[in-house]
N, C-alpha and C positions, 0 to 999 in steps of 0.2 A: 627904522626903516631898511634895512637890509634883511631881515624876517617878514616884514609886509611883503615885501617886494618877491624874496624867496618865495613865500606861501601863494603869491599871486603866478610865479612862472610855474610852480608845481600845478595850480590848477590849470592855466593854460597849456600845458604838457598833454595834461590829462583828456582834456575839451578835444583837442586837437587828433588823438589818440581815434577818441568816437568819431570824427568826422571824416578821418581818412577809411575808418574802416566800412565803411559805405552800408553800415545794416542801420540806419536811422530812418525813419518814417521823415516826409517831407516836413511835416507839422513842428515834430522834435530838432529836425536839424536846422530848419529855421530862427526857433528859440534859441538853438545853441548857441548857433552865429550872432545872435544878437548878446549873450550872455558874453564871447569870447570879446567884441569889439568894445562894451562897456566894460567889460575887465581892462582893455590893455588905454581904454581914454583915463582909466581912474589911475591906473597906472604912472600915466606919462602927466597927470596934475599932479600926483604927490611929488615926481619927480623932477616936477617943473620944466616939463618940455612942452612942447607947441601941441595941439591941440587938432586931432585929425578931423576932417567934418564929413561927415558920412549921411548918406539918405535911408530911408527907412529898414533897408534890410540891410546895412549895415555895408553897403558898399561906399567905398573913398570917392567923393565928388570930385569931377575933373573941370577945374577952376576953367578951360578953354569950351568948356560946352555946358556949363551954369551960367546964370546970372549972375551979377552981383549982389542983388538982393535975395535971392535965393539961398547963395551961402552965406550972407548975414544970418538970415532966418537960419537957418539948418546950424551954425555956429552959435545962436543965442541957446535952439535948442538941446545942445550937447552941452554948453556951459552949465545950463542949469539943472541937467540931468548929473551932470556930473558933480556942481556945488551940493543937489540935495543928498546925494551920497555921503559925499564929505559930512553932512549935518548930522547925518544918520549914524557915520560911524563915532563921529565925536559923540551923540546923545549916548551911545551904547556903553564907548569906555567911561561917560561919566558916570552912567546906570553900574557901572561894574567897580568904576573908586568906591562910589556912595557902598554899594554893599559891601566891599574891603572893608573901607573903614569900618561902618557899622559891626561887622564880622569882629574886627579885631577889637571894638570896643566891649562887646559882649564877651571876650575870651580873656584868661589871666594876662594882665599885664607886667607882673613881676612875678619873682619865686624866692624862697627861702633854703640855701643849701645847708645843709646840717652834716656834721660829720663825729662820730660818736668814736672817743679814743678809748676810753675807758669807762667800767662802771664801778667806784670806791665805796662800796656798802656792803657790809657781812649779814650773808643770808642766810648762808648755812644749808640751803637747797636748790636746787635749780629756780630759775625765774623768768619772767617776761617784763622786758623794758619796754615803754611803750611811750613815745613822743609825739605830742598834737599839740596844735596852737588853739587858744581858748581867749575867748572874749568876757572878762571879770564884770564889764557892766552889763551884760545881756546875759551873761551866767549859762554860755554855751560855749562849745568847741566848735572852732569855723574850719577846719581839717581832719581829714583822717588819721588815723593812728599808725606811726611807723613803728614795726614790730622789730625787736632783736631779743631772738631767745639767747639767755645768759646760762651755763651751767654751773654748779654747785663750787667747780674747782676755779672761777673765777675770769673766765675766758667765754667767747661765744660757743654756741652748742655746735653750730658750723664754722668749723674751724679754719677753713680754707678764706672764709672771708675776715680774720682776724687782721685788723688795720686796712679794712676796705668796708666797715660799714658808713655807709653814705645814701643819703636820702635829700631829694628836692620837692619840697611843699609848691606845686604848681598850680593848686585852685585858690589862688589870689587872685581878685579881681580890684578894679575901683573903689568899690564898695569898701573895701577893705584897708585902701588906702586912709577911708574918712573916721575909719573907728579911732578914740579917743585913747584905748589901750588895746594892747595884745598884749598874750602871754606866753612864752614857750613851758609848756608843762610837762615834766617826766612823771610816769608812773613805775611802780614797781611791784609785781606781783608775784606771790612765792607761788611754786608749784609743789605740792609734796603732800607732807602728812598732815592733819587738822591741829596739831600742835607738834610746834618747833620741838617743846623738851619731851614727848610722848614716846618712851622707849617700850612699851608693852607689847611684844611680838603681837598677842593675840588678837588687840585690836589696833594693830598698827595699820592704816592708811595711807594712801598714795594718788599721786595725779589731780589734788584738789586745787582749788587756785585762791590762795588766800590774798587778800590787801596787805601789802609790808611798806611800803613809803612811797613818800612823792617830794617833789621839788618843782621849782618853779623859778623864772625869773619873767619879768615883766618890760615891756616898752610903751612908752608914751609918743 
C-alpha cells in the first residue's frame, strides 16, 4: 500500500509541474487534468477515503448548485470508472503472478552442493578430476562437469583454492525429482605421458589425457 501511494504521489508531483509550467497545449492540458483527477480518485478509493464527485472537466461539483440527481449520476459514473481501474489492476497483478509462477516452475527448483576435500588416489602425474550427475536408467549425464585440476604432488593445481573446492549443481528441475535414480560420478583423467612407466626420453610424451579411474554413488 505504501509503495502504491508513493508512486501515485510521484506521478502527481510530476504532472503538477507540467501543468504549472504553462507550456502544454490546451488539448494536452485537458487530458493531463483528467489523468490527475482519475489518479486522485483511484488513490482515495484504495485508501478508503470519500469519493469526490467531479464534472467532465475534472472540476469538483458544488452540491449547492448541482441537483441531487446530477450528483447521483456523476457519483455512479465516477464509482464505475474507479471500479474498472481496480479490476484492471487486479487482472494485471494476476497475470504477473501467473507469469512468475510459470517462470518459477520452469527454473531449477533445487540444487546440490559439493565440497571436495581430497583425492586419495595414487596417480603419479597431473590429473583432472571431473564430477557430474548421471542418470543410469537413461545412460546419460544430466549436468555439466565440475572440473578440478590435480597436481602430481597430491594437491590442487590452483593452490589458492585449497580447502575451498566447492560447487553447486543448479541445473536441476522438477523433472529430475521424478527420476528413479541419480548417480554422482567422479572421473579421473591422467594428464602426461602415453605410458606411465615409459622412461625412454627419446619417445617421451607429455600433456596427453588418458582415462585413469572412475567412482560413483547413487541415490534413488
